[in-house]
Each structure stands twice: as C-alpha cells, then as structure tokens.
PDB file of N, CA, C and O in Angstrom:
ATOM      1  N   MET A   1     -53.147 -36.582  15.087  1.00  0.00           N
ATOM      2  CA  MET A   1     -51.970 -36.499  14.289  1.00  0.00           C
ATOM      3  C   MET A   1     -50.834 -35.929  15.134  1.00  0.00           C
ATOM      4  O   MET A   1     -51.012 -34.936  15.841  1.00  0.00           O
ATOM      5  N   LYS A   2     -49.687 -36.554  15.056  1.00  0.00           N
ATOM      6  CA  LYS A   2     -48.543 -36.169  15.854  1.00  0.00           C
ATOM      7  C   LYS A   2     -47.640 -35.237  15.040  1.00  0.00           C
ATOM      8  O   LYS A   2     -47.329 -35.505  13.879  1.00  0.00           O
ATOM      9  N   LYS A   3     -47.227 -34.134  15.679  1.00  0.00           N
ATOM     10  CA  LYS A   3     -46.322 -33.196  15.023  1.00  0.00           C
ATOM     11  C   LYS A   3     -44.901 -33.724  15.118  1.00  0.00           C
ATOM     12  O   LYS A   3     -44.472 -34.204  16.167  1.00  0.00           O
ATOM     13  N   ASP A   4     -44.174 -33.628  14.003  1.00  0.00           N
ATOM     14  CA  ASP A   4     -42.758 -34.018  14.039  1.00  0.00           C
ATOM     15  C   ASP A   4     -41.942 -32.850  14.566  1.00  0.00           C
ATOM     16  O   ASP A   4     -42.089 -31.718  14.104  1.00  0.00           O
ATOM     17  N   LYS A   5     -41.092 -33.128  15.522  1.00  0.00           N
ATOM     18  CA  LYS A   5     -40.249 -32.111  16.115  1.00  0.00           C
ATOM     19  C   LYS A   5     -38.925 -32.069  15.358  1.00  0.00           C
ATOM     20  O   LYS A   5     -38.365 -33.107  15.006  1.00  0.00           O
ATOM     21  N   LEU A   6     -38.429 -30.839  15.109  1.00  0.00           N
ATOM     22  CA  LEU A   6     -37.138 -30.699  14.430  1.00  0.00           C
ATOM     23  C   LEU A   6     -36.031 -31.187  15.360  1.00  0.00           C
ATOM     24  O   LEU A   6     -36.108 -30.992  16.573  1.00  0.00           O
ATOM     25  N   PRO A   7     -35.028 -31.805  14.809  1.00  0.00           N
ATOM     26  CA  PRO A   7     -33.901 -32.227  15.644  1.00  0.00           C
ATOM     27  C   PRO A   7     -33.171 -31.012  16.224  1.00  0.00           C
ATOM     28  O   PRO A   7     -33.177 -29.925  15.647  1.00  0.00           O
ATOM     29  N   ASN A   8     -32.560 -31.225  17.352  1.00  0.00           N
ATOM     30  CA  ASN A   8     -31.862 -30.134  18.047  1.00  0.00           C
ATOM     31  C   ASN A   8     -30.740 -29.545  17.205  1.00  0.00           C
ATOM     32  O   ASN A   8     -30.489 -28.341  17.270  1.00  0.00           O
ATOM     33  N   ILE A   9     -30.068 -30.364  16.426  1.00  0.00           N
ATOM     34  CA  ILE A   9     -28.938 -29.876  15.628  1.00  0.00           C
ATOM     35  C   ILE A   9     -29.413 -28.897  14.553  1.00  0.00           C
ATOM     36  O   ILE A   9     -28.705 -27.942  14.236  1.00  0.00           O
ATOM     37  N   VAL A  10     -30.592 -29.121  13.995  1.00  0.00           N
ATOM     38  CA  VAL A  10     -31.124 -28.217  12.970  1.00  0.00           C
ATOM     39  C   VAL A  10     -31.446 -26.862  13.587  1.00  0.00           C
ATOM     40  O   VAL A  10     -31.151 -25.822  12.996  1.00  0.00           O
ATOM     41  N   ILE A  11     -32.039 -26.870  14.753  1.00  0.00           N
ATOM     42  CA  ILE A  11     -32.355 -25.615  15.447  1.00  0.00           C
ATOM     43  C   ILE A  11     -31.070 -24.868  15.783  1.00  0.00           C
ATOM     44  O   ILE A  11     -30.996 -23.650  15.621  1.00  0.00           O
ATOM     45  N   LEU A  12     -30.079 -25.583  16.243  1.00  0.00           N
ATOM     46  CA  LEU A  12     -28.787 -24.979  16.566  1.00  0.00           C
ATOM     47  C   LEU A  12     -28.123 -24.392  15.323  1.00  0.00           C
ATOM     48  O   LEU A  12     -27.538 -23.311  15.398  1.00  0.00           O
ATOM     49  N   MET A  13     -28.198 -25.070  14.195  1.00  0.00           N
ATOM     50  CA  MET A  13     -27.597 -24.575  12.960  1.00  0.00           C
ATOM     51  C   MET A  13     -28.322 -23.323  12.456  1.00  0.00           C
ATOM     52  O   MET A  13     -27.682 -22.390  11.970  1.00  0.00           O
ATOM     53  N   VAL A  14     -29.640 -23.300  12.567  1.00  0.00           N
ATOM     54  CA  VAL A  14     -30.402 -22.126  12.125  1.00  0.00           C
ATOM     55  C   VAL A  14     -30.068 -20.923  13.001  1.00  0.00           C
ATOM     56  O   VAL A  14     -29.861 -19.826  12.483  1.00  0.00           O
ATOM     57  N   LEU A  15     -30.013 -21.108  14.302  1.00  0.00           N
ATOM     58  CA  LEU A  15     -29.667 -20.008  15.200  1.00  0.00           C
ATOM     59  C   LEU A  15     -28.232 -19.530  14.968  1.00  0.00           C
ATOM     60  O   LEU A  15     -27.957 -18.332  15.039  1.00  0.00           O
ATOM     61  N   SER A  16     -27.332 -20.452  14.694  1.00  0.00           N
ATOM     62  CA  SER A  16     -25.948 -20.073  14.391  1.00  0.00           C
ATOM     63  C   SER A  16     -25.868 -19.277  13.099  1.00  0.00           C
ATOM     64  O   SER A  16     -25.112 -18.310  13.014  1.00  0.00           O
ATOM     65  N   LEU A  17     -26.633 -19.671  12.096  1.00  0.00           N
ATOM     66  CA  LEU A  17     -26.647 -18.947  10.833  1.00  0.00           C
ATOM     67  C   LEU A  17     -27.178 -17.528  11.029  1.00  0.00           C
ATOM     68  O   LEU A  17     -26.622 -16.576  10.481  1.00  0.00           O
ATOM     69  N   ILE A  18     -28.227 -17.387  11.789  1.00  0.00           N
ATOM     70  CA  ILE A  18     -28.785 -16.055  12.054  1.00  0.00           C
ATOM     71  C   ILE A  18     -27.768 -15.199  12.795  1.00  0.00           C
ATOM     72  O   ILE A  18     -27.610 -14.018  12.488  1.00  0.00           O
ATOM     73  N   THR A  19     -27.081 -15.782  13.761  1.00  0.00           N
ATOM     74  CA  THR A  19     -26.069 -15.048  14.522  1.00  0.00           C
ATOM     75  C   THR A  19     -24.940 -14.591  13.621  1.00  0.00           C
ATOM     76  O   THR A  19     -24.496 -13.446  13.714  1.00  0.00           O
ATOM     77  N   VAL A  20     -24.472 -15.469  12.753  1.00  0.00           N
ATOM     78  CA  VAL A  20     -23.365 -15.118  11.850  1.00  0.00           C
ATOM     79  C   VAL A  20     -23.794 -14.022  10.881  1.00  0.00           C
ATOM     80  O   VAL A  20     -23.017 -13.105  10.611  1.00  0.00           O
ATOM     81  N   LEU A  21     -24.995 -14.097  10.360  1.00  0.00           N
ATOM     82  CA  LEU A  21     -25.467 -13.061   9.433  1.00  0.00           C
ATOM     83  C   LEU A  21     -25.571 -11.698  10.123  1.00  0.00           C
ATOM     84  O   LEU A  21     -25.184 -10.684   9.542  1.00  0.00           O
ATOM     85  N   PHE A  22     -26.087 -11.664  11.351  1.00  0.00           N
ATOM     86  CA  PHE A  22     -26.148 -10.405  12.085  1.00  0.00           C
ATOM     87  C   PHE A  22     -24.750  -9.881  12.385  1.00  0.00           C
ATOM     88  O   PHE A  22     -24.505  -8.678  12.283  1.00  0.00           O
ATOM     89  N   TRP A  23     -23.835 -10.765  12.751  1.00  0.00           N
ATOM     90  CA  TRP A  23     -22.469 -10.377  13.068  1.00  0.00           C
ATOM     91  C   TRP A  23     -21.809  -9.738  11.845  1.00  0.00           C
ATOM     92  O   TRP A  23     -21.174  -8.690  11.964  1.00  0.00           O
ATOM     93  N   ILE A  24     -21.951 -10.354  10.681  1.00  0.00           N
ATOM     94  CA  ILE A  24     -21.356  -9.828   9.457  1.00  0.00           C
ATOM     95  C   ILE A  24     -21.980  -8.482   9.088  1.00  0.00           C
ATOM     96  O   ILE A  24     -21.267  -7.554   8.707  1.00  0.00           O
ATOM     97  N   SER A  25     -23.286  -8.372   9.197  1.00  0.00           N
ATOM     98  CA  SER A  25     -23.938  -7.114   8.824  1.00  0.00           C
ATOM     99  C   SER A  25     -23.553  -5.983   9.775  1.00  0.00           C
ATOM    100  O   SER A  25     -23.316  -4.865   9.319  1.00  0.00           O
ATOM    101  N   PHE A  26     -23.485  -6.237  11.060  1.00  0.00           N
ATOM    102  CA  PHE A  26     -23.085  -5.192  11.995  1.00  0.00           C
ATOM    103  C   PHE A  26     -21.622  -4.809  11.803  1.00  0.00           C
ATOM    104  O   PHE A  26     -21.275  -3.635  11.933  1.00  0.00           O
ATOM    105  N   SER A  27     -20.763  -5.765  11.498  1.00  0.00           N
ATOM    106  CA  SER A  27     -19.361  -5.453  11.251  1.00  0.00           C
ATOM    107  C   SER A  27     -19.206  -4.612   9.989  1.00  0.00           C
ATOM    108  O   SER A  27     -18.414  -3.669   9.969  1.00  0.00           O
ATOM    109  N   ALA A  28     -19.941  -4.937   8.952  1.00  0.00           N
ATOM    110  CA  ALA A  28     -19.873  -4.155   7.713  1.00  0.00           C
ATOM    111  C   ALA A  28     -20.412  -2.746   7.942  1.00  0.00           C
ATOM    112  O   ALA A  28     -19.834  -1.777   7.448  1.00  0.00           O
ATOM    113  N   TYR A  29     -21.499  -2.622   8.676  1.00  0.00           N
ATOM    114  CA  TYR A  29     -22.048  -1.294   8.976  1.00  0.00           C
ATOM    115  C   TYR A  29     -21.043  -0.464   9.760  1.00  0.00           C
ATOM    116  O   TYR A  29     -20.854   0.716   9.465  1.00  0.00           O
ATOM    117  N   ARG A  30     -20.398  -1.062  10.751  1.00  0.00           N
ATOM    118  CA  ARG A  30     -19.419  -0.344  11.558  1.00  0.00           C
ATOM    119  C   ARG A  30     -18.214   0.069  10.740  1.00  0.00           C
ATOM    120  O   ARG A  30     -17.673   1.156  10.941  1.00  0.00           O
ATOM    121  N   ALA A  31     -17.781  -0.792   9.809  1.00  0.00           N
ATOM    122  CA  ALA A  31     -16.624  -0.476   8.983  1.00  0.00           C
ATOM    123  C   ALA A  31     -16.918   0.683   8.036  1.00  0.00           C
ATOM    124  O   ALA A  31     -16.047   1.518   7.791  1.00  0.00           O
ATOM    125  N   PHE A  32     -18.137   0.741   7.501  1.00  0.00           N
ATOM    126  CA  PHE A  32     -18.468   1.806   6.557  1.00  0.00           C
ATOM    127  C   PHE A  32     -18.870   3.107   7.235  1.00  0.00           C
ATOM    128  O   PHE A  32     -18.752   4.170   6.625  1.00  0.00           O
ATOM    129  N   SER A  33     -19.335   3.060   8.463  1.00  0.00           N
ATOM    130  CA  SER A  33     -19.779   4.278   9.135  1.00  0.00           C
ATOM    131  C   SER A  33     -18.723   4.854  10.071  1.00  0.00           C
ATOM    132  O   SER A  33     -18.928   5.931  10.632  1.00  0.00           O
ATOM    133  N   LYS A  34     -17.615   4.175  10.251  1.00  0.00           N
ATOM    134  CA  LYS A  34     -16.570   4.644  11.152  1.00  0.00           C
ATOM    135  C   LYS A  34     -15.803   5.792  10.500  1.00  0.00           C
ATOM    136  O   LYS A  34     -15.407   5.700   9.338  1.00  0.00           O
ATOM    137  N   VAL A  35     -15.597   6.867  11.250  1.00  0.00           N
ATOM    138  CA  VAL A  35     -14.844   8.010  10.761  1.00  0.00           C
ATOM    139  C   VAL A  35     -13.414   7.868  11.259  1.00  0.00           C
ATOM    140  O   VAL A  35     -13.163   7.804  12.463  1.00  0.00           O
ATOM    141  N   ASP A  36     -12.482   7.820  10.315  1.00  0.00           N
ATOM    142  CA  ASP A  36     -11.075   7.682  10.676  1.00  0.00           C
ATOM    143  C   ASP A  36     -10.502   9.040  11.065  1.00  0.00           C
ATOM    144  O   ASP A  36     -10.789  10.052  10.425  1.00  0.00           O
ATOM    145  N   THR A  37      -9.689   9.052  12.116  1.00  0.00           N
ATOM    146  CA  THR A  37      -9.009  10.274  12.501  1.00  0.00           C
ATOM    147  C   THR A  37      -7.701  10.346  11.727  1.00  0.00           C
ATOM    148  O   THR A  37      -6.971   9.360  11.621  1.00  0.00           O
ATOM    149  N   VAL A  38      -7.420  11.510  11.197  1.00  0.00           N
ATOM    150  CA  VAL A  38      -6.222  11.700  10.391  1.00  0.00           C
ATOM    151  C   VAL A  38      -5.215  12.477  11.215  1.00  0.00           C
ATOM    152  O   VAL A  38      -5.504  13.576  11.689  1.00  0.00           O
ATOM    153  N   ASP A  39      -4.031  11.906  11.386  1.00  0.00           N
ATOM    154  CA  ASP A  39      -2.963  12.586  12.098  1.00  0.00           C
ATOM    155  C   ASP A  39      -2.022  13.206  11.069  1.00  0.00           C
ATOM    156  O   ASP A  39      -1.357  12.501  10.310  1.00  0.00           O
ATOM    157  N   ILE A  40      -1.980  14.538  11.060  1.00  0.00           N
ATOM    158  CA  ILE A  40      -1.115  15.254  10.128  1.00  0.00           C
ATOM    159  C   ILE A  40       0.129  15.691  10.881  1.00  0.00           C
ATOM    160  O   ILE A  40       0.025  16.347  11.917  1.00  0.00           O
ATOM    161  N   PRO A  41       1.317  15.334  10.371  1.00  0.00           N
ATOM    162  CA  PRO A  41       2.543  15.744  11.063  1.00  0.00           C
ATOM    163  C   PRO A  41       2.693  17.260  11.079  1.00  0.00           C
ATOM    164  O   PRO A  41       2.193  17.953  10.193  1.00  0.00           O
ATOM    165  N   ASP A  42       3.381  17.763  12.087  1.00  0.00           N
ATOM    166  CA  ASP A  42       3.565  19.207  12.224  1.00  0.00           C
ATOM    167  C   ASP A  42       4.378  19.785  11.070  1.00  0.00           C
ATOM    168  O   ASP A  42       4.176  20.937  10.685  1.00  0.00           O
ATOM    169  N   LYS A  43       5.297  18.994  10.516  1.00  0.00           N
ATOM    170  CA  LYS A  43       6.127  19.487   9.421  1.00  0.00           C
ATOM    171  C   LYS A  43       5.279  19.818   8.194  1.00  0.00           C
ATOM    172  O   LYS A  43       5.599  20.751   7.458  1.00  0.00           O
ATOM    173  N   VAL A  44       4.221  19.080   7.969  1.00  0.00           N
ATOM    174  CA  VAL A  44       3.347  19.352   6.830  1.00  0.00           C
ATOM    175  C   VAL A  44       2.555  20.636   7.055  1.00  0.00           C
ATOM    176  O   VAL A  44       2.224  21.332   6.095  1.00  0.00           O
ATOM    177  N   LEU A  45       2.252  20.954   8.290  1.00  0.00           N
ATOM    178  CA  LEU A  45       1.452  22.130   8.606  1.00  0.00           C
ATOM    179  C   LEU A  45       2.257  23.422   8.652  1.00  0.00           C
ATOM    180  O   LEU A  45       1.674  24.502   8.752  1.00  0.00           O
ATOM    181  N   GLU A  46       3.585  23.339   8.581  1.00  0.00           N
ATOM    182  CA  GLU A  46       4.415  24.541   8.610  1.00  0.00           C
ATOM    183  C   GLU A  46       4.208  25.348   7.332  1.00  0.00           C
ATOM    184  O   GLU A  46       3.949  24.771   6.276  1.00  0.00           O
ATOM    185  N   PRO A  47       4.319  26.669   7.412  1.00  0.00           N
ATOM    186  CA  PRO A  47       4.144  27.479   6.208  1.00  0.00           C
ATOM    187  C   PRO A  47       5.284  27.240   5.210  1.00  0.00           C
ATOM    188  O   PRO A  47       6.405  26.900   5.587  1.00  0.00           O
ATOM    189  N   ILE A  48       4.964  27.425   3.939  1.00  0.00           N
ATOM    190  CA  ILE A  48       5.939  27.208   2.874  1.00  0.00           C
ATOM    191  C   ILE A  48       6.683  28.509   2.617  1.00  0.00           C
ATOM    192  O   ILE A  48       6.090  29.588   2.603  1.00  0.00           O
ATOM    193  N   SER A  49       7.971  28.396   2.416  1.00  0.00           N
ATOM    194  CA  SER A  49       8.796  29.568   2.120  1.00  0.00           C
ATOM    195  C   SER A  49       8.573  29.984   0.666  1.00  0.00           C
ATOM    196  O   SER A  49       8.644  29.145  -0.232  1.00  0.00           O
ATOM    197  N   PRO A  50       8.301  31.281   0.421  1.00  0.00           N
ATOM    198  CA  PRO A  50       8.038  31.715  -0.948  1.00  0.00           C
ATOM    199  C   PRO A  50       9.295  31.936  -1.780  1.00  0.00           C
ATOM    200  O   PRO A  50       9.189  32.249  -2.966  1.00  0.00           O
ATOM    201  N   THR A  51      10.479  31.783  -1.196  1.00  0.00           N
ATOM    202  CA  THR A  51      11.709  31.996  -1.961  1.00  0.00           C
ATOM    203  C   THR A  51      12.099  30.723  -2.675  1.00  0.00           C
ATOM    204  O   THR A  51      11.953  29.622  -2.143  1.00  0.00           O
ATOM    205  N   LEU A  52      12.603  30.889  -3.902  1.00  0.00           N
ATOM    206  CA  LEU A  52      13.027  29.746  -4.692  1.00  0.00           C
ATOM    207  C   LEU A  52      14.526  29.566  -4.590  1.00  0.00           C
ATOM    208  O   LEU A  52      15.275  30.540  -4.511  1.00  0.00           O
ATOM    209  N   ASP A  53      14.956  28.329  -4.593  1.00  0.00           N
ATOM    210  CA  ASP A  53      16.377  28.015  -4.594  1.00  0.00           C
ATOM    211  C   ASP A  53      16.836  28.001  -6.054  1.00  0.00           C
ATOM    212  O   ASP A  53      16.681  27.003  -6.758  1.00  0.00           O
ATOM    213  N   THR A  54      17.393  29.106  -6.485  1.00  0.00           N
ATOM    214  CA  THR A  54      17.761  29.252  -7.900  1.00  0.00           C
ATOM    215  C   THR A  54      18.900  28.327  -8.298  1.00  0.00           C
ATOM    216  O   THR A  54      18.972  27.898  -9.449  1.00  0.00           O
ATOM    217  N   GLN A  55      19.779  28.019  -7.374  1.00  0.00           N
ATOM    218  CA  GLN A  55      20.897  27.128  -7.700  1.00  0.00           C
ATOM    219  C   GLN A  55      20.379  25.725  -8.044  1.00  0.00           C
ATOM    220  O   GLN A  55      20.860  25.107  -8.994  1.00  0.00           O
ATOM    221  N   THR A  56      19.420  25.227  -7.292  1.00  0.00           N
ATOM    222  CA  THR A  56      18.854  23.915  -7.566  1.00  0.00           C
ATOM    223  C   THR A  56      18.077  23.930  -8.880  1.00  0.00           C
ATOM    224  O   THR A  56      18.116  22.954  -9.629  1.00  0.00           O
ATOM    225  N   ILE A  57      17.376  25.016  -9.167  1.00  0.00           N
ATOM    226  CA  ILE A  57      16.637  25.120 -10.429  1.00  0.00           C
ATOM    227  C   ILE A  57      17.601  25.123 -11.610  1.00  0.00           C
ATOM    228  O   ILE A  57      17.313  24.516 -12.641  1.00  0.00           O
ATOM    229  N   GLN A  58      18.730  25.793 -11.474  1.00  0.00           N
ATOM    230  CA  GLN A  58      19.731  25.798 -12.542  1.00  0.00           C
ATOM    231  C   GLN A  58      20.318  24.405 -12.762  1.00  0.00           C
ATOM    232  O   GLN A  58      20.577  24.017 -13.901  1.00  0.00           O
ATOM    233  N   GLN A  59      20.527  23.659 -11.695  1.00  0.00           N
ATOM    234  CA  GLN A  59      21.040  22.299 -11.827  1.00  0.00           C
ATOM    235  C   GLN A  59      20.033  21.409 -12.553  1.00  0.00           C
ATOM    236  O   GLN A  59      20.420  20.586 -13.383  1.00  0.00           O
ATOM    237  N   VAL A  60      18.769  21.563 -12.254  1.00  0.00           N
ATOM    238  CA  VAL A  60      17.729  20.770 -12.920  1.00  0.00           C
ATOM    239  C   VAL A  60      17.656  21.153 -14.395  1.00  0.00           C
ATOM    240  O   VAL A  60      17.558  20.281 -15.259  1.00  0.00           O
ATOM    241  N   ASN A  61      17.702  22.444 -14.684  1.00  0.00           N
ATOM    242  CA  ASN A  61      17.640  22.908 -16.080  1.00  0.00           C
ATOM    243  C   ASN A  61      18.849  22.419 -16.879  1.00  0.00           C
ATOM    244  O   ASN A  61      18.730  22.114 -18.066  1.00  0.00           O
ATOM    245  N   SER A  62      19.992  22.348 -16.237  1.00  0.00           N
ATOM    246  CA  SER A  62      21.191  21.934 -16.971  1.00  0.00           C
ATOM    247  C   SER A  62      21.148  20.434 -17.279  1.00  0.00           C
ATOM    248  O   SER A  62      21.814  19.988 -18.213  1.00  0.00           O
ATOM    249  N   ARG A  63      20.402  19.667 -16.540  1.00  0.00           N
ATOM    250  CA  ARG A  63      20.296  18.220 -16.786  1.00  0.00           C
ATOM    251  C   ARG A  63      19.278  17.884 -17.848  1.00  0.00           C
ATOM    252  O   ARG A  63      19.346  16.811 -18.446  1.00  0.00           O
ATOM    253  N   LEU A  64      18.334  18.776 -18.098  1.00  0.00           N
ATOM    254  CA  LEU A  64      17.295  18.500 -19.096  1.00  0.00           C
ATOM    255  C   LEU A  64      17.825  18.818 -20.490  1.00  0.00           C
ATOM    256  O   LEU A  64      18.514  19.817 -20.695  1.00  0.00           O
ATOM    257  N   TYR A  65      17.493  17.954 -21.437  1.00  0.00           N
ATOM    258  CA  TYR A  65      17.893  18.169 -22.810  1.00  0.00           C
ATOM    259  C   TYR A  65      16.668  18.536 -23.629  1.00  0.00           C
ATOM    260  O   TYR A  65      15.708  17.768 -23.702  1.00  0.00           O
ATOM    261  N   PRO A  66      16.702  19.727 -24.255  1.00  0.00           N
ATOM    262  CA  PRO A  66      15.534  20.141 -25.043  1.00  0.00           C
ATOM    263  C   PRO A  66      15.376  19.397 -26.345  1.00  0.00           C
ATOM    264  O   PRO A  66      14.434  19.655 -27.094  1.00  0.00           O
TER     265      PRO A  66
END
C-alpha cells in the first residue's frame, strides 16, 4: 500500500499558521507583561503652597448664586 504524501502547499500553510499563532501569543504576552515607565514632570513634584489666595476665592464665591 502506497502512502499519500501531503502537497507542499499544505505543509507550508500549516507551518505558517503555527508561526502566526506563536507570533500573536508572544506579542500579547509581551504587551501584558511590559512595565511602562512613567515620566512625572518636575512641576508636579514641587511642594504645594499652604496659603490660599483669598481674592480668587472671593471672586468665585461672588459668581455663585445660592
């Protein structure tokens, strides 16, 4: 009995499918496991002044209608 050999194109398509599946899975793993570095501007890290600008607060209060 003679064994039928698969055509070359079928073997190529199966290997391509396996390659694409591995590529997608590794890309998804890398995207979910990657730690992003956060750059915080220096202005955000400066200490906050504890004094209130009373003139600005009065302007806001005068615009609000109770």
